[in-house]
N, C-alpha and C positions, 0 to 999 in steps of 0.2 A: 091402205086401212081406211076404215069408215071411222066416222065418229063415235057410234055405239061401241065398236071394238077397242079404240082408244081409250073411252071413259072405263070401259070394264078393266083394261089393261093398268090403268091409274090407279082404278079402285083396289086392284089386287096388290100392285108395288107398294101404294102409300104406307100401309101398316109396316112393311118391310123397312122403309126408309125412315118412319117417324119414329119407331121405337128407338134405333140406336142414335138418331138425332135427339130425341127426348133425354136420353142417357147421357149424351155429350153435354148437353144444354144444362142438366142437373149437376154434372161434373164440373162444369165452368163455373156454376154458380157458388158451388162449395169452395173452389179455389178462391174466388173473388171475395167471398166472406172471411176466408181464412186470411188471405192478405190484408184485407181491410181492419181485421182484428189485430193482425200483427203490426200494422202500420200505427194503430191508436197506441198499442203497448209500447211501441219503441217512441211514440210521441210523448207519452207520459213519462218514460225513463229519461227522455233528453229534458222534459222540463224540471225533472227531478235533479239530474245532474247539473243544470244550469243553476237551480236554487242553491244546491250544494256547493257548487264553485262561488257564487256570491258569498255566500256565508263564511267560505274558506277565505275569500279576499278581505272580508270583514276583519277575521280572526288575525289574520297576517297583517294588517294594519294596526290593530291594536298591539301585536306583539312588536312591530316595528317602532311604536311610539315608545314601548317600555325600554328600548335598548337605545344606546347611544349610536351616532352617526359615525361614519369611517373618520371624518375630520376630528371629531370629539375624541375619538379613540386614539387616534396618531397624537393629537395634542397631550392627552393624559398619559399615553405611553412615553412621550418626549420629557413631560415633568417628573415622572417615576424614574427615568433614567439619570436625569440630573440629580434628583434627591439621592439616587444609589451611588452616583459619583462623589456626591458630597460626602456620603458616609464612609465611603472607600477611602478619600483623602483625609478624614479625620481619624480613621483608624490606623492609616500610614504614619500620621502624625503622632498619634499617641505610641505607636510601637517603636518610634525613634526616639522618643524622649524618655 
């Protein structure tokens, strides 16, 4: 094959290859743009979730400060039980007399 015939062959085949290749490039660019936008959306949602989680942690800390600790609850329940036992003993003494 001579150079002039090769150049004419390339000139004929170039549009046949360039058109599908252009479509593939445009398709891949659209996919890339879609993925980039989705990544930004997920990033924003993750930031919002992080902010909400921090806010929830603050609220839980506030709630925990309003309630007694386990040790305080055990001490209070023990004192209540002792008071109920004393009331029960007093009632049994009253019923015997």
